[in-house]
N, CA and C atoms of all chains as a GROMACS GRO file, in nm:
protein
  642
    1MET      N    1   0.233  17.428  26.829
    1MET     CA    2   0.210  17.578  26.815
    1MET      C    3   0.103  17.573  26.695
    2LYS      N    4   0.027  17.679  26.685
    2LYS     CA    5  -0.079  17.688  26.600
    2LYS      C    6  -0.038  17.758  26.474
    3LYS      N    7  -0.125  17.721  26.373
    3LYS     CA    8  -0.105  17.808  26.231
    3LYS      C    9  -0.120  17.950  26.256
    4GLY      N   10  -0.036  18.025  26.214
    4GLY     CA   11  -0.024  18.175  26.192
    4GLY      C   12   0.035  18.233  26.336
    5MET      N   13   0.111  18.132  26.408
    5MET     CA   14   0.183  18.203  26.530
    5MET      C   15   0.329  18.267  26.453
    6ILE      N   16   0.382  18.317  26.521
    6ILE     CA   17   0.519  18.351  26.481
    6ILE      C   18   0.631  18.284  26.539
    7LYS      N   19   0.726  18.259  26.491
    7LYS     CA   20   0.831  18.170  26.511
    7LYS      C   21   0.972  18.252  26.482
    8VAL      N   22   1.042  18.295  26.593
    8VAL     CA   23   1.173  18.351  26.583
    8VAL      C   24   1.265  18.271  26.619
    9SER      N   25   1.361  18.251  26.526
    9SER     CA   26   1.472  18.162  26.521
    9SER      C   27   1.595  18.183  26.540
   10GLY      N   28   1.706  18.154  26.598
   10GLY     CA   29   1.838  18.186  26.588
   10GLY      C   30   1.906  18.058  26.548
   11PHE      N   31   1.972  18.067  26.436
   11PHE     CA   32   2.053  17.948  26.400
   11PHE      C   33   2.192  17.974  26.411
   12TYR      N   34   2.260  17.877  26.485
   12TYR     CA   35   2.405  17.912  26.527
   12TYR      C   36   2.512  17.822  26.425
   13PRO      N   37   2.565  17.886  26.361
   13PRO     CA   38   2.657  17.822  26.250
   13PRO      C   39   2.747  17.737  26.311
   14ASN      N   40   2.768  17.621  26.258
   14ASN     CA   41   2.855  17.502  26.301
   14ASN      C   42   2.993  17.538  26.239
   15GLY      N   43   3.103  17.499  26.254
   15GLY     CA   44   3.226  17.544  26.205
   15GLY      C   45   3.359  17.501  26.304
   16ASP      N   46   3.454  17.473  26.224
   16ASP     CA   47   3.580  17.431  26.288
   16ASP      C   48   3.616  17.532  26.405
   17ASN      N   49   3.595  17.656  26.403
   17ASN     CA   50   3.648  17.748  26.483
   17ASN      C   51   3.521  17.814  26.578
   18ASN      N   52   3.420  17.775  26.527
   18ASN     CA   53   3.287  17.811  26.626
   18ASN      C   54   3.261  17.734  26.747
   19THR      N   55   3.237  17.818  26.854
   19THR     CA   56   3.202  17.750  26.969
   19THR      C   57   3.056  17.764  27.008
   20PHE      N   58   3.010  17.672  27.105
   20PHE     CA   59   2.854  17.690  27.136
   20PHE      C   60   2.850  17.621  27.268
   21ASP      N   61   2.814  17.693  27.364
   21ASP     CA   62   2.801  17.629  27.492
   21ASP      C   63   2.662  17.588  27.514
   22MET      N   64   2.617  17.467  27.497
   22MET     CA   65   2.478  17.446  27.499
   22MET      C   66   2.426  17.454  27.652
   23ASP      N   67   2.493  17.400  27.728
   23ASP     CA   68   2.484  17.418  27.887
   23ASP      C   69   2.440  17.544  27.936
   24TYR      N   70   2.509  17.666  27.889
   24TYR     CA   71   2.485  17.802  27.923
   24TYR      C   72   2.367  17.833  27.857
   25TYR      N   73   2.355  17.792  27.728
   25TYR     CA   74   2.216  17.854  27.659
   25TYR      C   75   2.113  17.790  27.704
   26LEU      N   76   2.101  17.656  27.752
   26LEU     CA   77   1.975  17.588  27.794
   26LEU      C   78   1.950  17.634  27.924
   27ASN      N   79   2.034  17.679  28.006
   27ASN     CA   80   2.021  17.710  28.155
   27ASN      C   81   2.029  17.846  28.203
   28LYS      N   82   2.112  17.916  28.119
   28LYS     CA   83   2.107  18.073  28.160
   28LYS      C   84   2.045  18.152  28.036
   29HIS      N   85   2.076  18.152  27.930
   29HIS     CA   86   2.012  18.204  27.826
   29HIS      C   87   1.893  18.215  27.790
   30ILE      N   88   1.848  18.101  27.760
   30ILE     CA   89   1.681  18.080  27.733
   30ILE      C   90   1.588  18.115  27.872
   31PRO      N   91   1.645  18.080  27.974
   31PRO     CA   92   1.544  18.126  28.107
   31PRO      C   93   1.553  18.281  28.110
   32MET      N   94   1.688  18.352  28.061
   32MET     CA   95   1.691  18.490  28.097
   32MET      C   96   1.584  18.559  27.980
   33VAL      N   97   1.591  18.488  27.842
   33VAL     CA   98   1.508  18.569  27.759
   33VAL      C   99   1.367  18.534  27.785
   34ALA      N  100   1.337  18.440  27.849
   34ALA     CA  101   1.172  18.402  27.875
   34ALA      C  102   1.138  18.506  27.968
   35GLY      N  103   1.231  18.509  28.096
   35GLY     CA  104   1.207  18.620  28.188
   35GLY      C  105   1.190  18.750  28.135
   36LEU      N  106   1.266  18.791  28.073
   36LEU     CA  107   1.261  18.946  28.010
   36LEU      C  108   1.124  18.955  27.926
   37LEU      N  109   1.099  18.849  27.821
   37LEU     CA  110   0.969  18.870  27.748
   37LEU      C  111   0.844  18.840  27.787
   38GLY      N  112   0.842  18.762  27.908
   38GLY     CA  113   0.744  18.733  27.960
   38GLY      C  114   0.631  18.671  27.910
   39ASP      N  115   0.495  18.718  27.950
   39ASP     CA  116   0.379  18.640  27.848
   39ASP      C  117   0.390  18.628  27.714
   40ALA      N  118   0.457  18.717  27.651
   40ALA     CA  119   0.433  18.743  27.515
   40ALA      C  120   0.501  18.595  27.456
   41VAL      N  121   0.583  18.538  27.530
   41VAL     CA  122   0.628  18.398  27.478
   41VAL      C  123   0.559  18.314  27.497
   42LYS      N  124   0.500  18.224  27.399
   42LYS     CA  125   0.412  18.131  27.401
   42LYS      C  126   0.475  17.971  27.392
   43GLY      N  127   0.634  17.983  27.369
   43GLY     CA  128   0.664  17.858  27.366
   43GLY      C  129   0.838  17.873  27.326
   44ALA      N  130   0.916  17.781  27.357
   44ALA     CA  131   1.048  17.778  27.330
   44ALA      C  132   1.084  17.635  27.314
   45THR      N  133   1.157  17.608  27.210
   45THR     CA  134   1.220  17.505  27.176
   45THR      C  135   1.382  17.504  27.148
   46VAL      N  136   1.453  17.439  27.170
   46VAL     CA  137   1.601  17.428  27.142
   46VAL      C  138   1.658  17.290  27.046
   47GLU      N  139   1.727  17.302  26.978
   47GLU     CA  140   1.782  17.162  26.917
   47GLU      C  141   1.925  17.182  26.889
   48LYS      N  142   1.991  17.068  26.910
   48LYS     CA  143   2.131  17.051  26.897
   48LYS      C  144   2.163  16.967  26.758
   49GLY      N  145   2.240  17.035  26.675
   49GLY     CA  146   2.278  16.951  26.544
   49GLY      C  147   2.362  16.866  26.569
   50LEU      N  148   2.314  16.748  26.485
   50LEU     CA  149   2.403  16.632  26.475
   50LEU      C  150   2.459  16.614  26.352
   51VAL      N  151   2.418  16.587  26.252
   51VAL     CA  152   2.458  16.566  26.116
   51VAL      C  153   2.394  16.647  26.011
   52GLY      N  154   2.451  16.636  25.894
   52GLY     CA  155   2.391  16.725  25.765
   52GLY      C  156   2.309  16.613  25.688
   53GLY      N  157   2.296  16.638  25.569
   53GLY     CA  158   2.194  16.545  25.477
   53GLY      C  159   2.255  16.413  25.465
   54THR      N  160   2.374  16.388  25.473
   54THR     CA  161   2.442  16.267  25.458
   54THR      C  162   2.514  16.253  25.577
   55PRO      N  163   2.538  16.106  25.638
   55PRO     CA  164   2.588  16.071  25.770
   55PRO      C  165   2.740  16.148  25.779
   56ASP      N  166   2.795  16.148  25.679
   56ASP     CA  167   2.940  16.200  25.685
   56ASP      C  168   2.938  16.357  25.672
   57ALA      N  169   2.829  16.437  25.643
   57ALA     CA  170   2.822  16.578  25.639
   57ALA      C  171   2.780  16.644  25.778
   58PRO      N  172   2.884  16.760  25.804
   58PRO     CA  173   2.845  16.822  25.926
   58PRO      C  174   2.702  16.867  25.920
   59ALA      N  175   2.650  16.898  26.036
   59ALA     CA  176   2.539  16.986  26.050
   59ALA      C  177   2.552  17.111  26.011
   60ALA      N  178   2.486  17.198  25.935
   60ALA     CA  179   2.498  17.331  25.925
   60ALA      C  180   2.493  17.417  26.043
   61TYR      N  181   2.410  17.398  26.123
   61TYR     CA  182   2.396  17.472  26.262
   61TYR      C  183   2.441  17.372  26.373
   62SER      N  184   2.518  17.405  26.471
   62SER     CA  185   2.523  17.340  26.598
   62SER      C  186   2.406  17.333  26.699
   63ALA      N  187   2.347  17.442  26.699
   63ALA     CA  188   2.204  17.480  26.769
   63ALA      C  189   2.126  17.565  26.681
   64ILE      N  190   2.009  17.534  26.716
   64ILE     CA  191   1.889  17.619  26.686
   64ILE      C  192   1.798  17.645  26.794
   65GLY      N  193   1.779  17.793  26.830
   65GLY     CA  194   1.654  17.820  26.910
   65GLY      C  195   1.559  17.887  26.845
   66ASN      N  196   1.427  17.855  26.910
   66ASN     CA  197   1.301  17.899  26.862
   66ASN      C  198   1.225  17.958  26.970
   67LEU      N  199   1.166  18.079  26.969
   67LEU     CA  200   1.063  18.135  27.031
   67LEU      C  201   0.933  18.173  26.950
   68TYR      N  202   0.822  18.136  27.027
   68TYR     CA  203   0.689  18.143  26.973
   68TYR      C  204   0.611  18.263  27.019
   69PHE      N  205   0.556  18.343  26.950
   69PHE     CA  206   0.471  18.447  26.981
   69PHE      C  207   0.328  18.453  26.904
   70ASP      N  208   0.231  18.503  26.960
   70ASP     CA  209   0.096  18.532  26.884
   70ASP      C  210   0.105  18.604  26.760
   71SER      N  211   0.182  18.700  26.766
   71SER     CA  212   0.210  18.800  26.637
   71SER      C  213   0.331  18.855  26.648
   72ILE      N  214   0.354  18.932  26.520
   72ILE     CA  215   0.488  19.019  26.505
   72ILE      C  216   0.490  19.124  26.602
   73GLU      N  217   0.349  19.186  26.618
   73GLU     CA  218   0.354  19.285  26.710
   73GLU      C  219   0.383  19.238  26.858
   74ALA      N  220   0.337  19.139  26.898
   74ALA     CA  221   0.380  19.075  27.020
   74ALA      C  222   0.524  19.068  27.043
   75PHE      N  223   0.571  19.000  26.950
   75PHE     CA  224   0.720  18.982  26.942
   75PHE      C  225   0.813  19.121  26.944
   76GLU      N  226   0.762  19.211  26.865
   76GLU     CA  227   0.828  19.356  26.856
   76GLU      C  228   0.816  19.419  26.987
   77LYS      N  229   0.691  19.418  27.033
   77LYS     CA  230   0.660  19.495  27.166
   77LYS      C  231   0.747  19.446  27.260
   78SER      N  232   0.761  19.300  27.287
   78SER     CA  233   0.833  19.266  27.391
   78SER      C  234   0.995  19.269  27.368
   79PHE      N  235   1.032  19.221  27.254
   79PHE     CA  236   1.174  19.194  27.216
   79PHE      C  237   1.232  19.326  27.224
   80GLY      N  238   1.173  19.431  27.157
   80GLY     CA  239   1.242  19.568  27.133
   80GLY      C  240   1.299  19.640  27.262
   81ALA      N  241   1.226  19.607  27.358
   81ALA     CA  242   1.292  19.685  27.485
   81ALA      C  243   1.379  19.614  27.549
   82ASN      N  244   1.400  19.493  27.513
   82ASN     CA  245   1.513  19.393  27.548
   82ASN      C  246   1.601  19.348  27.471
   83ALA      N  247   1.607  19.404  27.350
   83ALA     CA  248   1.712  19.362  27.247
   83ALA      C  249   1.867  19.362  27.309
   84ASP      N  250   1.877  19.457  27.338
   84ASP     CA  251   2.033  19.497  27.381
   84ASP      C  252   2.073  19.406  27.489
   85ALA      N  253   1.979  19.358  27.581
   85ALA     CA  254   2.035  19.283  27.703
   85ALA      C  255   2.049  19.154  27.644
   86ILE      N  256   1.950  19.106  27.567
   86ILE     CA  257   1.952  18.969  27.510
   86ILE      C  258   2.081  18.953  27.409
   87MET      N  259   2.093  19.042  27.314
   87MET     CA  260   2.218  19.032  27.228
   87MET      C  261   2.355  19.050  27.303
   88ALA      N  262   2.346  19.116  27.425
   88ALA     CA  263   2.486  19.132  27.486
   88ALA      C  264   2.509  18.988  27.562
   89ASP      N  265   2.412  18.916  27.574
   89ASP     CA  266   2.438  18.785  27.642
   89ASP      C  267   2.497  18.667  27.530
   90VAL      N  268   2.481  18.698  27.411
   90VAL     CA  269   2.522  18.609  27.309
   90VAL      C  270   2.667  18.590  27.319
   91PRO      N  271   2.757  18.651  27.329
   91PRO     CA  272   2.911  18.627  27.357
   91PRO      C  273   2.942  18.534  27.472
   92ASN      N  274   2.848  18.518  27.569
   92ASN     CA  275   2.862  18.428  27.648
   92ASN      C  276   2.855  18.273  27.634
   93PHE      N  277   2.782  18.245  27.523
   93PHE     CA  278   2.767  18.128  27.493
   93PHE      C  279   2.810  18.078  27.356
   94THR      N  280   2.850  18.188  27.267
   94THR     CA  281   2.904  18.127  27.136
   94THR      C  282   2.999  18.248  27.082
   95ASN      N  283   3.084  18.202  26.990
   95ASN     CA  284   3.156  18.289  26.916
   95ASN      C  285   3.116  18.326  26.779
   96SER      N  286   3.013  18.269  26.746
   96SER     CA  287   2.957  18.277  26.622
   96SER      C  288   2.856  18.369  26.600
   97GLU      N  289   2.823  18.417  26.476
   97GLU     CA  290   2.717  18.521  26.458
   97GLU      C  291   2.558  18.426  26.415
   98PRO      N  292   2.488  18.449  26.494
   98PRO     CA  293   2.358  18.368  26.485
   98PRO      C  294   2.286  18.416  26.343
   99VAL      N  295   2.238  18.344  26.242
   99VAL     CA  296   2.141  18.376  26.156
   99VAL      C  297   2.010  18.369  26.217
  100LEU      N  298   1.939  18.505  26.221
  100LEU     CA  299   1.820  18.510  26.295
  100LEU      C  300   1.685  18.521  26.167
  101GLN      N  301   1.598  18.468  26.196
  101GLN     CA  302   1.478  18.465  26.109
  101GLN      C  303   1.346  18.448  26.174
  102ILE      N  304   1.258  18.548  26.127
  102ILE     CA  305   1.103  18.534  26.183
  102ILE      C  306   1.054  18.493  26.075
  103SER      N  307   0.950  18.376  26.114
  103SER     CA  308   0.869  18.281  26.018
  103SER      C  309   0.734  18.290  26.074
  104GLU      N  310   0.646  18.214  25.981
  104GLU     CA  311   0.511  18.219  26.026
  104GLU      C  312   0.501  18.073  26.056
  105VAL      N  313   0.420  18.017  26.132
  105VAL     CA  314   0.372  17.890  26.162
  105VAL      C  315   0.290  17.857  26.056
  106MET      N  316   0.306  17.751  25.952
  106MET     CA  317   0.202  17.700  25.868
  106MET      C  318   0.122  17.584  25.903
  107ILE      N  319   0.213  17.474  25.974
  107ILE     CA  320   0.154  17.356  26.024
  107ILE      C  321   0.215  17.335  26.147
  108MET      N  322   0.723  16.832  27.118
  108MET     CA  323   0.812  16.721  27.105
  108MET      C  324   0.916  16.710  27.232
  109LYS      N  325   0.953  16.566  27.256
  109LYS     CA  326   1.006  16.558  27.399
  109LYS      C  327   1.166  16.566  27.367
  110LYS      N  328   1.237  16.606  27.481
  110LYS     CA  329   1.385  16.597  27.485
  110LYS      C  330   1.422  16.465  27.429
  111GLY      N  331   1.537  16.466  27.334
  111GLY     CA  332   1.579  16.321  27.284
  111GLY      C  333   1.523  16.286  27.162
  112MET      N  334   1.426  16.348  27.137
  112MET     CA  335   1.360  16.310  26.989
  112MET      C  336   1.464  16.361  26.873
  113ILE      N  337   1.451  16.309  26.757
  113ILE     CA  338   1.499  16.353  26.656
  113ILE      C  339   1.420  16.441  26.577
  114LYS      N  340   1.482  16.526  26.518
  114LYS     CA  341   1.414  16.629  26.437
  114LYS      C  342   1.485  16.646  26.296
  115VAL      N  343   1.442  16.603  26.189
  115VAL     CA  344   1.499  16.627  26.082
  115VAL      C  345   1.453  16.755  25.987
  116SER      N  346   1.537  16.822  25.949
  116SER     CA  347   1.487  16.956  25.915
  116SER      C  348   1.519  16.981  25.747
  117GLY      N  349   1.450  17.035  25.656
  117GLY     CA  350   1.495  17.083  25.549
  117GLY      C  351   1.476  17.244  25.515
  118PHE      N  352   1.571  17.317  25.510
  118PHE     CA  353   1.604  17.454  25.492
  118PHE      C  354   1.582  17.492  25.367
  119TYR      N  355   1.499  17.583  25.304
  119TYR     CA  356   1.487  17.597  25.170
  119TYR      C  357   1.535  17.734  25.138
  120PRO      N  358   1.640  17.771  25.104
  120PRO     CA  359   1.714  17.892  25.090
  120PRO      C  360   1.627  18.001  25.022
  121ASN      N  361   1.628  18.109  25.044
  121ASN     CA  362   1.548  18.223  24.995
  121ASN      C  363   1.652  18.284  24.906
  122GLY      N  364   1.605  18.350  24.794
  122GLY     CA  365   1.695  18.408  24.700
  122GLY      C  366   1.602  18.461  24.575
  123ASP      N  367   1.662  18.550  24.509
  123ASP     CA  368   1.598  18.607  24.398
  123ASP      C  369   1.540  18.526  24.288
  124ASN      N  370   1.629  18.428  24.284
  124ASN     CA  371   1.607  18.319  24.161
  124ASN      C  372   1.554  18.193  24.224
  125ASN      N  373   1.527  18.192  24.348
  125ASN     CA  374   1.456  18.057  24.426
  125ASN      C  375   1.313  18.059  24.420
  126THR      N  376   1.251  17.943  24.369
  126THR     CA  377   1.122  17.953  24.384
  126THR      C  378   1.060  17.833  24.498
  127PHE      N  379   0.965  17.854  24.551
  127PHE     CA  380   0.907  17.761  24.650
  127PHE      C  381   0.750  17.762  24.643
  128ASP      N  382   0.703  17.640  24.627
  128ASP     CA  383   0.546  17.649  24.611
  128ASP      C  384   0.493  17.596  24.736
  129MET      N  385   0.462  17.679  24.824
  129MET     CA  386   0.427  17.640  24.947
  129MET      C  387   0.295  17.573  24.971
  130ASP      N  388   0.208  17.581  24.865
  130ASP     CA  389   0.078  17.512  24.843
  130ASP      C  390   0.104  17.360  24.820
  131TYR      N  391   0.181  17.343  24.721
  131TYR     CA  392   0.216  17.216  24.695
  131TYR      C  393   0.303  17.165  24.819
  132TYR      N  394   0.376  17.225  24.857
  132TYR     CA  395   0.471  17.163  24.964
  132TYR      C  396   0.386  17.123  25.081
  133LEU      N  397   0.274  17.205  25.137
  133LEU     CA  398   0.188  17.159  25.234
  133LEU      C  399   0.074  17.046  25.195
  134ASN      N  400   0.024  17.086  25.093
  134ASN     CA  401  -0.084  16.981  25.072
  134ASN      C  402  -0.060  16.862  24.958
  135LYS      N  403   0.072  16.850  24.912
  135LYS     CA  404   0.106  16.737  24.851
  135LYS      C  405   0.240  16.672  24.892
  136HIS      N  406   0.354  16.736  24.911
  136HIS     CA  407   0.451  16.692  24.956
  136HIS      C  408   0.470  16.633  25.091
  137ILE      N  409   0.427  16.720  25.204
  137ILE     CA  410   0.443  16.655  25.323
  137ILE      C  411   0.327  16.539  25.350
  138PRO      N  412   0.219  16.556  25.309
  138PRO     CA  413   0.116  16.438  25.311
  138PRO      C  414   0.189  16.310  25.249
  139MET      N  415   0.254  16.324  25.129
  139MET     CA  416   0.312  16.199  25.061
  139MET      C  417   0.416  16.163  25.148
  140VAL      N  418   0.516  16.231  25.216
  140VAL     CA  419   0.631  16.217  25.288
  140VAL      C  420   0.581  16.144  25.429
  141ALA      N  421   0.465  16.180  25.480
  141ALA     CA  422   0.409  16.133  25.615
  141ALA      C  423   0.330  15.983  25.567
  142GLY      N  424   0.272  15.975  25.456
  142GLY     CA  425   0.223  15.844  25.412
  142GLY      C  426   0.319  15.748  25.384
  143LEU      N  427   0.431  15.789  25.329
  143LEU     CA  428   0.553  15.683  25.307
  143LEU      C  429   0.605  15.640  25.431
  144LEU      N  430   0.626  15.732  25.534
  144LEU     CA  431   0.713  15.695  25.640
  144LEU      C  432   0.650  15.630  25.762
  145GLY      N  433   0.504  15.660  25.726
  145GLY     CA  434   0.402  15.607  25.843
  145GLY      C  435   0.434  15.652  25.996
  146ASP      N  436   0.392  15.525  26.068
  146ASP     CA  437   0.418  15.559  26.230
  146ASP      C  438   0.544  15.595  26.255
  147ALA      N  439   0.656  15.602  26.191
  147ALA     CA  440   0.771  15.618  26.235
  147ALA      C  441   0.787  15.794  26.268
  148VAL      N  442   0.692  15.862  26.201
  148VAL     CA  443   0.672  15.999  26.180
  148VAL      C  444   0.586  16.032  26.306
  149LYS      N  445   0.645  16.127  26.406
  149LYS     CA  446   0.570  16.147  26.533
  149LYS      C  447   0.506  16.294  26.524
  150GLY      N  448   0.563  16.378  26.420
  150GLY     CA  449   0.499  16.514  26.405
  150GLY      C  450   0.569  16.583  26.293
  151ALA      N  451   0.509  16.659  26.225
  151ALA     CA  452   0.566  16.752  26.127
  151ALA      C  453   0.535  16.891  26.142
  152THR      N  454   0.622  16.994  26.123
  152THR     CA  455   0.583  17.121  26.130
  152THR      C  456   0.668  17.202  25.999
  153VAL      N  457   0.578  17.308  25.968
  153VAL     CA  458   0.631  17.386  25.853
  153VAL      C  459   0.622  17.524  25.874
  154GLU      N  460   0.719  17.601  25.843
  154GLU     CA  461   0.715  17.737  25.884
  154GLU      C  462   0.747  17.804  25.741
  155LYS      N  463   0.685  17.927  25.710
  155LYS     CA  464   0.714  18.024  25.609
  155LYS      C  465   0.801  18.128  25.653
  156GLY      N  466   0.926  18.156  25.594
  156GLY     CA  467   1.017  18.266  25.639
  156GLY      C  468   0.958  18.387  25.603
  157LEU      N  469   0.959  18.489  25.704
  157LEU     CA  470   0.906  18.633  25.655
  157LEU      C  471   1.013  18.738  25.651
  158VAL      N  472   1.088  18.754  25.759
  158VAL     CA  473   1.195  18.840  25.720
  158VAL      C  474   1.295  18.786  25.820
  159GLY      N  475   1.421  18.882  25.800
  159GLY     CA  476   1.539  18.834  25.874
  159GLY      C  477   1.568  18.892  26.011
  160GLY      N  478   1.695  18.897  26.073
  160GLY     CA  479   1.703  18.968  26.183
  160GLY      C  480   1.662  19.105  26.206
  161THR      N  481   1.661  19.173  26.089
  161THR     CA  482   1.615  19.321  26.076
  161THR      C  483   1.508  19.317  26.017
  162PRO      N  484   1.413  19.441  26.026
  162PRO     CA  485   1.288  19.434  25.958
  162PRO      C  486   1.325  19.440  25.780
  163ASP      N  487   1.448  19.503  25.740
  163ASP     CA  488   1.477  19.516  25.606
  163ASP      C  489   1.584  19.401  25.559
  164ALA      N  490   1.607  19.320  25.629
  164ALA     CA  491   1.682  19.185  25.582
  164ALA      C  492   1.595  19.084  25.538
  165PRO      N  493   1.626  19.017  25.430
  165PRO     CA  494   1.536  18.910  25.390
  165PRO      C  495   1.549  18.785  25.472
  166ALA      N  496   1.462  18.712  25.483
  166ALA     CA  497   1.464  18.566  25.552
  166ALA      C  498   1.580  18.479  25.484
  167ALA      N  499   1.649  18.431  25.560
  167ALA     CA  500   1.750  18.328  25.487
  167ALA      C  501   1.707  18.208  25.432
  168TYR      N  502   1.559  18.169  25.486
  168TYR     CA  503   1.504  18.044  25.433
  168TYR      C  504   1.356  18.083  25.404
  169SER      N  505   1.308  18.042  25.278
  169SER     CA  506   1.168  18.105  25.249
  169SER      C  507   1.072  17.980  25.306
  170ALA      N  508   1.132  17.866  25.326
  170ALA     CA  509   1.028  17.775  25.406
  170ALA      C  510   1.134  17.666  25.472
  171ILE      N  511   1.089  17.631  25.590
  171ILE     CA  512   1.155  17.523  25.654
  171ILE      C  513   1.045  17.404  25.711
  172GLY      N  514   1.076  17.291  25.681
  172GLY     CA  515   0.989  17.186  25.687
  172GLY      C  516   1.081  17.086  25.803
  173ASN      N  517   1.009  17.022  25.887
  173ASN     CA  518   1.062  16.963  26.011
  173ASN      C  519   0.977  16.826  26.045
  174LEU      N  520   1.034  16.710  26.043
  174LEU     CA  521   0.984  16.594  26.092
  174LEU      C  522   1.036  16.534  26.216
  175TYR      N  523   0.959  16.483  26.300
  175TYR     CA  524   1.015  16.438  26.436
  175TYR      C  525   1.014  16.283  26.445
  176PHE      N  526   1.127  16.216  26.481
  176PHE     CA  527   1.134  16.071  26.498
  176PHE      C  528   1.168  16.047  26.649
  177ASP      N  529   1.135  15.911  26.696
  177ASP     CA  530   1.186  15.886  26.826
  177ASP      C  531   1.341  15.853  26.817
  178SER      N  532   1.378  15.818  26.709
  178SER     CA  533   1.549  15.794  26.733
  178SER      C  534   1.598  15.804  26.575
  179ILE      N  535   1.722  15.820  26.555
  179ILE     CA  536   1.788  15.809  26.436
  179ILE      C  537   1.751  15.685  26.377
  180GLU      N  538   1.773  15.577  26.446
  180GLU     CA  539   1.736  15.454  26.372
  180GLU      C  540   1.608  15.434  26.310
  181ALA      N  541   1.496  15.509  26.386
  181ALA     CA  542   1.352  15.496  26.338
  181ALA      C  543   1.343  15.591  26.216
  182PHE      N  544   1.446  15.694  26.225
  182PHE     CA  545   1.429  15.779  26.093
  182PHE      C  546   1.493  15.712  25.960
  183GLU      N  547   1.611  15.635  26.008
  183GLU     CA  548   1.689  15.589  25.893
  183GLU      C  549   1.628  15.465  25.826
  184LYS      N  550   1.538  15.401  25.923
  184LYS     CA  551   1.479  15.277  25.872
  184LYS      C  552   1.365  15.335  25.784
  185SER      N  553   1.295  15.416  25.819
  185SER     CA  554   1.172  15.443  25.749
  185SER      C  555   1.206  15.548  25.626
  186PHE      N  556   1.316  15.629  25.630
  186PHE     CA  557   1.351  15.719  25.541
  186PHE      C  558   1.428  15.651  25.423
  187GLY      N  559   1.511  15.546  25.458
  187GLY     CA  560   1.599  15.488  25.377
  187GLY      C  561   1.540  15.451  25.239
  188ALA      N  562   1.434  15.368  25.285
  188ALA     CA  563   1.355  15.314  25.174
  188ALA      C  564   1.278  15.384  25.071
  189ASN      N  565   1.269  15.502  25.138
  189ASN     CA  566   1.182  15.590  25.045
  189ASN      C  567   1.262  15.722  25.006
  190ALA      N  568   1.376  15.728  25.030
  190ALA     CA  569   1.465  15.858  25.023
  190ALA      C  570   1.461  15.896  24.875
  191ASP      N  571   1.446  15.799  24.766
  191ASP     CA  572   1.446  15.826  24.646
  191ASP      C  573   1.317  15.909  24.578
  192ALA      N  574   1.199  15.815  24.658
  192ALA     CA  575   1.060  15.911  24.607
  192ALA      C  576   1.068  16.021  24.650
  193ILE      N  577   1.109  16.038  24.774
  193ILE     CA  578   1.086  16.170  24.840
  193ILE      C  579   1.181  16.278  24.775
  194MET      N  580   1.304  16.257  24.740
  194MET     CA  581   1.382  16.376  24.670
  194MET      C  582   1.328  16.374  24.550
  195ALA      N  583   1.273  16.294  24.471
  195ALA     CA  584   1.224  16.304  24.328
  195ALA      C  585   1.111  16.404  24.329
  196ASP      N  586   1.040  16.422  24.440
  196ASP     CA  587   0.935  16.522  24.423
  196ASP      C  588   0.986  16.652  24.474
  197VAL      N  589   1.144  16.683  24.518
  197VAL     CA  590   1.166  16.813  24.575
  197VAL      C  591   1.136  16.910  24.444
  198PRO      N  592   1.176  16.888  24.321
  198PRO     CA  593   1.158  16.970  24.189
  198PRO      C  594   1.016  17.012  24.150
  199ASN      N  595   0.952  16.933  24.215
  199ASN     CA  596   0.790  16.973  24.204
  199ASN      C  597   0.740  17.092  24.292
  200PHE      N  598   0.834  17.161  24.381
  200PHE     CA  599   0.790  17.262  24.471
  200PHE      C  600   0.911  17.370  24.469
  201THR      N  601   1.041  17.319  24.438
  201THR     CA  602   1.146  17.449  24.457
  201THR      C  603   1.234  17.395  24.340
  202ASN      N  604   1.322  17.504  24.312
  202ASN     CA  605   1.414  17.519  24.219
  202ASN      C  606   1.552  17.499  24.301
  203SER      N  607   1.533  17.541  24.456
  203SER     CA  608   1.655  17.556  24.523
  203SER      C  609   1.716  17.408  24.585
  204GLU      N  610   1.814  17.416  24.652
  204GLU     CA  611   1.885  17.299  24.706
  204GLU      C  612   1.875  17.305  24.858
  205PRO      N  613   1.780  17.230  24.901
  205PRO     CA  614   1.739  17.223  25.055
  205PRO      C  615   1.888  17.202  25.135
  206VAL      N  616   1.888  17.280  25.245
  206VAL     CA  617   2.003  17.247  25.346
  206VAL      C  618   1.927  17.140  25.441
  207LEU      N  619   1.983  17.007  25.451
  207LEU     CA  620   1.932  16.922  25.524
  207LEU      C  621   2.016  16.895  25.663
  208GLN      N  622   1.916  16.879  25.770
  208GLN     CA  623   2.002  16.878  25.905
  208GLN      C  624   1.930  16.774  25.976
  209ILE      N  625   2.021  16.675  26.067
  209ILE     CA  626   1.932  16.604  26.156
  209ILE      C  627   1.957  16.644  26.305
  210SER      N  628   1.879  16.683  26.392
  210SER     CA  629   1.908  16.769  26.517
  210SER      C  630   1.851  16.671  26.623
  211GLU      N  631   1.894  16.694  26.737
  211GLU     CA  632   1.831  16.621  26.856
  211GLU      C  633   1.760  16.748  26.947
  212VAL      N  634   1.632  16.722  26.993
  212VAL     CA  635   1.555  16.802  27.042
  212VAL      C  636   1.604  16.798  27.199
  213MET      N  637   1.634  16.938  27.250
  213MET     CA  638   1.692  16.961  27.375
  213MET      C  639   1.565  17.002  27.484
  214ILE      N  640   1.492  17.098  27.411
  214ILE     CA  641   1.368  17.146  27.491
  214ILE      C  642   1.258  17.150  27.411
   0.00000   0.00000   0.00000
């Protein structure tokens, strides 16, 4: 992804009582979101947390999902109209509250 | 980056008293780390946090830096020998304690 692009990230906290269905997320949620947002989405990445900063520390996040857009306007325009449908799907794959963040790609 | 690769992320918490020198991070720290780790590093990305999940919420992280490796072994082998030098440079660009996580690339 290029410098200046917008990266919208969902961080799903790890924790003893937190669930996360990676299969549903990869095969249902991300395709659904990509379908709803259409051409505004320039890329999607997903990672699974393995460990924290030391081998015996748990990962802070069990999963992180990222969508890339050309601009904040492109994100807002495409996401705004679909936010309710997207957020309504979250309980289908996790019982945790994602941390959401909009970032700018530097490199 | 391909499925199965290892992504090592540093999340730098945002906060009223937290500082982060993006210029130093991009132009000194990342090149230094890439130089120390050499061919083991398959890619590096950096993003700057803009806002949180709502337009009036601050970003959880003022910056996030990511390095990609082919395997955990490749990361451990290259990072282990250089960990002290890398961590010693952190106070040169931030007063915050980064959250570190090792993840597996799913898509």
